[in-house]
DRENVEX-888505 format. One record per residue (C-alpha): residue in one letter; x, y, z. Coordinates in steps of 0.02 Angstrom, whole numbers, padded with zeros to 5 digits, always signed. Last residue first. Example, Ala and Ser with C-alpha at 12.3 -4.5 7.8 and 13.67 -1.06 7.14 Angstrom:
BEGIN
S+00684-00053+00357;A+00615-00225+00390;
This chain:
BEGIN
S+09562+04804+07637;E+09535+04797+07452;S+09475+04975+07456;Y+09311+05067+07444;T+09288+05255+07429;E+09119+05336+07444;L+09007+05438+07330;L+08837+05485+07399;S+08706+05550+07279;F+08588+05698+07301;T+08442+05731+07184;A+08340+05882+07237;R+08190+05949+07142;Y+08084+06104+07165;N+07947+06214+07095;G+07877+06333+07225;Q+07944+06494+07151;L+08114+06424+07107;L+08204+06276+07184;E+08345+06168+07114;C+08470+06062+07212;W+08562+05941+07098;G+08696+05820+07155;V+08856+05765+07238;V+08891+05724+07420;C+09070+05663+07433;R+09157+05535+07542;K+09335+05474+07565;L+09414+05638+07513;G+09602+05656+07487;G+09576+05819+07395;E+09636+05773+07221;A+09555+05601+07210;M+09393+05662+07286;A+09390+05816+07174;R+09412+05704+07022;R+09268+05596+07075;A+09162+05751+07101;Y+09204+05808+06924;Q+09140+05646+06849;E+08988+05656+06961;L+08943+05825+06888;R+08968+05768+06709;T+08869+05608+06729;A+08727+05689+06825;D+08697+05825+06695;Y+08555+05924+06774;Q+08492+06066+06665;P+08535+06246+06622;A+08694+06236+06726;I+08763+06327+06878;F+08905+06246+06976;F+08933+06249+07165;T+09093+06185+07246;N+09130+06121+07420;E+09295+06033+07459;G+09318+05961+07632;Q+09267+06038+07798;I+09106+05943+07833;K+09042+05952+08012;H+08871+05877+07968;R+08760+06024+08017;I+08886+06160+07975;C+08932+06080+07809;I+08749+06062+07760;E+08717+06246+07797;G+08871+06295+07696;A+08818+06186+07549;V+08652+06281+07546;V+08755+06441+07557;N+08827+06395+07387;P+08676+06471+07300;L+08710+06650+07356;T+08563+06766+07393;Y+08541+06677+07560;V+08645+06804+07658;F+08531+06940+07589;V+08376+06876+07679;A+08437+06876+07859;P+08542+07029+07818;S+08380+07123+07780;A+08372+07263+07652;A+08242+07395+07695;E+08374+07533+07705;D+08407+07512+07519;G+08233+07574+07478;G+08069+07512+07550;S+07970+07441+07405;D+08105+07401+07278;I+08226+07362+07420;L+08116+07227+07494;A+08062+07159+07324;Q+08245+07140+07274;H+08281+07034+07428;K+08129+06923+07396;L+08168+06900+07211;D+08349+06856+07254;T+08278+06723+07370;D+08204+06622+07226;L+08349+06674+07113;S+08478+06584+07221;A+08561+06488+07078;S+08421+06458+06952;A+08490+06307+06860;N+08567+06198+06996;A+08731+06119+07047;L+08816+06035+07194;V+08985+05963+07242;I+09006+05928+07429;G+09158+05858+07520;T+09201+05735+07658;E+09377+05691+07720;Q+09409+05865+07791;P+09292+05835+07939;L+09378+05670+07988;L+09271+05519+07952;T+09156+05408+08052;A+09095+05258+07951;T+08909+05215+07954;C+08838+05331+07823;Q+08657+05303+07771;K+08595+05448+07877;L+08701+05553+07759;L+08569+05540+07624;Y+08417+05584+07730;G+08505+05736+07802;A+08578+05788+07635;A+08405+05796+07559;V+08337+05890+07710;Y+08476+06021+07707;G+08465+06040+07519;L+08279+06078+07520;K+08290+06190+07673;C+08435+06284+07593;L+08333+06318+07437;D+08183+06370+07543;D+08275+06503+07642;M+08338+06458+07814;K+08262+06528+07973;Y+08159+06372+08010;F+08313+06262+08000;K+08393+06364+08139;M+08285+06261+08259;N+08396+06109+08233;S+08295+05966+08307;E+08307+05838+08167;G+08208+05676+08170;L+08200+05658+07981;H+08010+05654+07997;K+08018+05830+08066;F+08117+05889+07914;A+07998+05802+07794;E+07851+05889+07877;R+07938+06056+07865;I+07978+06021+07683;F+07795+05984+07644;R+07728+06142+07727;G+07846+06256+07634;F+07832+06163+07470;D+07642+06173+07458;T+07575+06010+07385;E+07547+05929+07554;A+07486+05749+07542;S+07653+05691+07608;A+07775+05552+07573;F+07931+05497+07667;L+08067+05365+07648;T+08003+05294+07484;E+08104+05143+07434;S+08232+05083+07307;T+08355+04939+07308;A+08515+04918+07208;N+08612+04757+07239;A+08668+04723+07061;K+08704+04908+07045;S+08854+04885+07161;P+08947+04766+07045;D+08938+04834+06919;E+08863+04984+06831;N+08963+05106+06936;A+09109+05156+06826;K+09002+05148+06671;S+08868+05270+06730;P+09002+05372+06818;E+09091+05405+06654;E+09271+05360+06679;N+09400+05496+06709;V+09407+05476+06898;R+09436+05290+06894;S+09502+05276+07070;P+09665+05178+07066;E+09661+04993+07018;N+09625+04849+07135;T+09458+04807+07059;V+09329+04677+07108;R+09380+04684+07290;S+09234+04795+07343;Q+09117+04660+07278;E+09178+04533+07406;S+09157+04658+07550;T+08980+04690+07491;V+08929+04852+07409;R+08749+04909+07435;N+08679+05025+07304;L+08535+05109+07393;E+08403+05210+07303;I+08307+05334+07409;N+08143+05426+07389;V+08077+05580+07479;R+07906+05630+07415;S+07807+05792+07403;Q+07821+05801+07213;E+08011+05799+07220;I+08151+05746+07336;T+08276+05618+07272;V+08405+05529+07380;T+08543+05426+07299;A+08653+05298+07387;T+08817+05202+07368;R+08898+05283+07217;R+09069+05202+07211;I+09248+05265+07213;E+09386+05136+07204;E+09540+05126+07313;R+09704+05039+07276;P+09804+05200+07249;A+09732+05270+07412;A+09790+05127+07526;K+09954+05207+07576;A+09870+05373+07615;Y+09734+05283+07711;A+09860+05192+07822;E+09952+05354+07855;S+09792+05423+07928;I+09713+05583+07870;G+09762+05725+07986;E+09832+05835+07851;A+09750+05804+07683;T+09828+05678+07564;R+09930+05759+07425;E+10096+05697+07497;E+10032+05519+07506;D+09965+05527+07328;T+10132+05592+07265;A+10167+05776+07239;P+10229+05836+07071;A+10415+05881+07068;S+10440+06061+07118;R+10430+06206+06995;H+10562+06334+07044;R+10624+06368+06867;P+10443+06382+06809;L+10397+06521+06931;S+10254+06454+07034;L+10075+06502+07076;V+09993+06410+07221;I+09805+06415+07246;A+09689+06437+07395;A+09504+06422+07428;N+09385+06449+07574;C+09197+06428+07598;G+09103+06466+07759;G+08938+06496+07668;F+08989+06673+07637;G+09167+06691+07574;S+09353+06660+07585;A+09494+06685+07462;T+09680+06644+07453;K+09822+06669+07329;I+09989+06588+07371;C+10154+06636+07292;H+10303+06537+07231;Q+10488+06572+07194;M+10525+06759+07202;P+10665+06864+07273;L+10579+07021+07337;H+10564+07202+07283;R+10455+07316+07387;H+10296+07416+07369;T+10239+07515+07520;A+10101+07488+07648;S+10185+07334+07722;V+10114+07178+07805;E+10210+07038+07892;I+10090+06941+08003;P+10072+06938+08192;M+09920+06844+08258;P+09783+06947+08340;V+09753+07068+08195;G+09771+07258+08201;L+09947+07290+08137;S+09986+07473+08110;A+09984+07589+07959;Y+09903+07509+07806;G+09830+07634+07684;Y+09889+07543+07528;T+09934+07361+07557;G+10100+07372+07464;F+10137+07287+07300;L+10263+07146+07302;I+10390+07155+07162;G+10497+07022+07078;E+10430+07053+06902;R+10367+06877+06868;L+10292+06851+07040;Q+10215+07023+07039;H+10140+06987+06868;L+10070+06822+06932;S+09996+06910+07082;I+09910+07045+06978;I+09823+06912+06874;T+09780+06811+07029;E+09699+06968+07100;I+09593+06984+06943;V+09535+06803+06949;G+09497+06786+07134;S+09414+06956+07140;A+09296+06934+06994;G+09162+06840+07090;L+09160+06976+07225;T+09250+07134+07166;H+09303+07192+07339;G+09382+07362+07308;F+09507+07374+07167;Y+09652+07471+07245;P+09619+07455+07432;K+09567+07273+07402;L+09738+07219+07338;S+09790+07136+07501;H+09965+07091+07561;V+10059+06961+07660;P+10247+06934+07676;V+10292+06757+07735;A+10359+06732+07912;E+10190+06674+07983;L+10171+06542+07847;G+10160+06385+07954;A+09984+06344+07893;L+09912+06373+08067;H+09999+06542+08069;I+09921+06595+07904;A+09751+06532+07964;K+09762+06639+08121;S+09802+06797+08022;E+09663+06755+07900;M+09535+06740+08039;E+09576+06911+08109;D+09564+06988+07936;N+09394+06910+07905;Y+09327+06956+08078;L+09354+07144+08077;T+09319+07180+07894;A+09468+07246+07797;T+09432+07130+07648;G+09604+07050+07649;H+09577+06899+07534;A+09762+06860+07542;N+09899+06879+07412;I+10031+06781+07506;F+10216+06806+07469;S+10379+06718+07428;V+10330+06540+07474;A+10483+06426+07470;Q+10506+06422+07660;P+10325+06371+07683;T+10360+06210+07585;V+10296+06176+07409;N+10244+06008+07338;A+10115+06096+07229;E+09980+05976+07291;R+10042+05995+07469;M+10043+06184+07456;A+09864+06186+07392;R+09807+06065+07529;C+09896+06168+07661;I+09810+06327+07602;A+09637+06246+07594;I+09655+06170+07768;S+09721+06336+07836;L+09564+06421+07772;G+09454+06305+07874;D+09562+06310+08031;G+09561+06499+08045;T+09509+06491+08228;R+09358+06607+08235;S+09292+06535+08073;P+09219+06666+07958;G+09047+06744+07979;S+08901+06736+07858;I+08857+06551+07847;H+08937+06497+08011;N+09053+06357+08070;A+09082+06215+07949;D+09238+06314+07898;N+09235+06245+07721;S+09377+06192+07607;I+09452+06212+07433;G+09633+06176+07384;G+09744+06213+07235;G+09920+06181+07174;T+10041+06209+07030;L+09971+06348+06923;L+10127+06387+06821;I+10198+06556+06769;D+10256+06544+06590;D+10440+06567+06544;T+10471+06390+06481;S+10336+06419+06352;G+10160+06351+06342;H+10052+06201+06312;R+09939+06112+06435;S+09845+06276+06449;L+09763+06396+06571;L+09701+06560+06499;I+09656+06695+06624;A+09513+06819+06613;G+09465+06971+06715;C+09310+07074+06750;A+09290+07212+06876;E+09174+07299+06997;G+09210+07367+07170;L+09151+07363+07349;N+09246+07441+07493;L+09264+07345+07656;G+09248+07382+07840;D+09315+07478+07988;R+09504+07459+07988;E+09592+07562+08121;S+09709+07425+08184;D+09757+07384+08006;Y+09743+07210+07931;P+09658+07278+07774;R+09631+07466+07768;C+09476+07510+07666;L+09467+07686+07596;H+09334+07775+07696;E+09146+07758+07718;S+09175+07576+07761;I+09050+07442+07713;S+09015+07297+07833;K+08856+07358+07915;F+08776+07191+07870;S+08629+07285+07794;Q+08756+07389+07698;F+08820+07229+07617;G+08645+07191+07555;S+08610+07369+07499;T+08769+07369+07395;I+08727+07207+07305;F+08547+07237+07250;P+08585+07424+07231;S+08702+07374+07089;L+08887+07336+07071;L+08958+07228+06934;D+09034+07054+06940;G+09159+06959+06833;G+09275+06810+06827;A+09339+06728+06669;V+09433+06562+06665;V+09484+06518+06487;V+09527+06333+06473;D+09649+06256+06350;T+09694+06072+06325;Y+09527+06006+06385;Q+09473+05844+06470;G+09657+05799+06472;T+09657+05757+06656;E+09776+05897+06700;V+09683+06026+06595;W+09514+05991+06675;R+09595+05988+06847;K+09671+06160+06820;A+09502+06224+06762;V+09422+06170+06927;I+09561+06251+07027;L+09549+06413+06928;A+09360+06413+06953;S+09383+06395+07141;V+09497+06548+07143;G+09368+06650+07048;S+09217+06589+07147;I+09296+06612+07319;C+09185+06764+07350;A+09022+06667+07338;N+09036+06498+07252;S+08954+06524+07083;L+09032+06422+06943;V+08973+06432+06763;E+09014+06309+06624;T+09057+06324+06440;R+09105+06183+06324;E+08944+06141+06235;Q+08912+06321+06184;A+09090+06362+06126;G+09055+06459+05966;F+09135+06618+06035;Y+08978+06725+06038;R+08879+06571+06084;S+08986+06555+06241;V+08936+06727+06306;R+08750+06694+06282;Q+08772+06520+06354;G+08853+06586+06511;M+08713+06712+06537;E+08590+06569+06513;G+08679+06470+06648;L+08678+06621+06763;F+08491+06639+06749;L+08451+06824+06757;R+08465+06832+06567;E+08305+06729+06556;D+08209+06878+06627;P+08109+06815+06775;T+07920+06810+06745;D+07864+06976+06817;D+07819+07025+06995;T+08001+07052+07045;H+08033+07167+06898;G+08079+07336+06973;A+08263+07291+06990;L+08296+07115+06922;L+08406+07170+06777;D+08544+07222+06900;I+08564+07036+06941;N+08654+07005+06776;G+08786+06891+06854;K+08767+06880+07044;T+08917+06785+07114;T+09020+06759+06957;S+09151+06641+06887;L+09140+06586+06705;L+09229+06432+06639;I+09264+06427+06452;A+09329+06276+06358;C+09451+06232+06218;G+09495+06057+06157;P+09339+06047+06050;K+09391+06194+05939;R+09271+06342+05932;L+09379+06435+06058;D+09512+06462+05925;I+09680+06496+06006;G+09811+06625+05961;A+09869+06650+06140;Q+09849+06840+06140;E+09690+06828+06036;A+09610+06703+06153;V+09662+06810+06301;R+09583+06964+06221;G+09422+06879+06171;I+09393+06816+06347;T+09419+06991+06417;L+09304+07078+06292;I+09170+06944+06292;F+09162+06940+06482;L+09152+07128+06490;Q+09013+07134+06361;E+08918+07001+06459;L+08933+07109+06614;R+08864+07261+06525;T+08720+07162+06450;F+08730+07099+06271;H+08622+07136+06120;G+08613+07325+06130;E+08762+07356+06016;P+08835+07202+05933;I+09014+07174+05994;G+09131+07231+05855;A+09284+07245+05967;A+09292+07434+05939;A+09109+07449+05987;A+09136+07351+06148;A+09288+07458+06191;Q+09192+07620+06160;Q+09044+07566+06267;L+09161+07507+06405;R+09256+07672+06398;L+09092+07766+06415;P+09034+07657+06561;D+09195+07686+06662;I+09207+07534+06775;V+09164+07565+06957;A+09276+07578+07111;P+09185+07726+07188;R+09316+07769+07239;A+09468+07726+07135;T+09642+07695+07201;R+09812+07740+07129;Y+09967+07688+07223;R+10073+07731+07069;R+10126+07549+07049;I+09942+07505+07068;A+09898+07614+06919;A+10037+07537+06813;V+09974+07362+06852;N+09797+07412+06799;E+09856+07494+06637;S+09963+07342+06597;T+09818+07223+06626;D+09697+07312+06511;F+09551+07432+06528;G+09602+07529+06682;L+09589+07567+06867;S+09400+07544+06885;S+09426+07370+06815;I+09463+07275+06656;L+09591+07134+06656;A+09660+07016+06525;D+09774+06865+06544;A+09876+06746+06438;V+09985+06590+06450;I+09959+06527+06626;H+10033+06354+06606;V+09970+06195+06689;N+10116+06074+06688;V+10066+05895+06652;P+10172+05763+06739;H+10031+05738+06863;E+10063+05596+06984;M+09941+05465+07047;
């Protein structure tokens, strides 16, 4: 399966502590300007919103930033977001979380729901049915670019605006302080004297399109992976990030020798920077210049992947690599090429990486159009370590839903769709990633569907019920009892589902695509209550780490040794068809043989999990 479609980056917009448009931000970095605290000027934001005609008092600060940046890229490109070929994909970790302070005993403000925030922004542009939200910790922005790239390639949309944004609040700063990961000084990525990160706030938007000029930077490759190691600490080997990097390079059909620079995550924490140095070596990129933009912007969370991609594409176009400000001497175990000063380089391709809580990693490749390689074939796109036999068989494989586990009302139910060897030969065509799952799976597997209740309890309290369901599962992982309720729900659902698997796969051959409505709001309320009552010092790292919805996927990955793609969407309600459609695409792109896909929703004792298992079947 080849992709003749070029994905053009045709417009961008950036607002940060350094400036209110991309050119102002680039100019500030050229002058080695940093901002501490790295916060957006509230007066300038008010003035910009008024000048753009955004109704005063109707939108939150973050929503205003999204509207400003999205509006600017739409204006630059001359597109009408009301048209059916246009979509918006928002990337954020915490959205309007600042509204939660002092209100943990109230009914949650609807603006706290990331899906509702997305709808408020989309209504402004008339794009309500074509707006989605992705929340995948600090890889959110890079992940969103990969998702949008796939939408464009498949023709689902012709134009997609990817906008990433997050703002600082005591909710966020107290959590990072509880991990003792914030430096009192300017952060110094990869330096021997580094002692932690700086936080920042920003919002950026990028327009990806099937249409563009011959001068546009192209988004040519992307990969997402998981460490399957720890929910708050990175892999000690770098293998997870290297999987994402290699997958992105393979998709772009780019060799290490053609990579001009790496814009890495570079948070200046001890373990992140160590891990990245190892991952860069594992990917064969040890000779490639590396830099971090965190000293300029701070770590802007869900915005970082988008805004740092914007700076990277301008570096690529202008032939300059900005220095890692404050860097003096190498302080990571594997040697990498880092410089504190700006320098001019011959440019071909660059790699942007990100890593985050939950063990997630992502990487993309940006390419100058004149150096665009021919699209990779299926065999070239297959993940490293997957057998040659599988790569050759991939075009003849079909993806089927083989099982679905549902947990609700104190019951665990399963539906099995058994596929016989004769049924698996019904089609010899490539995976039908663009078909609606309901149609793609009606026959023949549905003919053998059977349903049963695996576990039922008289307990109506979620906490007691889920512990009973966990024990019935036969698990002995004592860390289960330290998880938050959302993770417990997902962990148990995945446990019952993956018990149905008989084939042993490589870690990178399985992925997870999940969604819910309330993100991590159930645990957000607990974290906010702690700091409302006891101040920032009362924040607990054991609670804060679960204030990200994708951590449920991280816990599942650790338990089942899953290192393939993991992505978490936020939506007002469960759309099984849409989610499974994307999962099929992710399987085809990432060389996955198996994917857990579904809904994992829990808020204040109300819960529902529906997890389905997608597996590949071939004629052989």
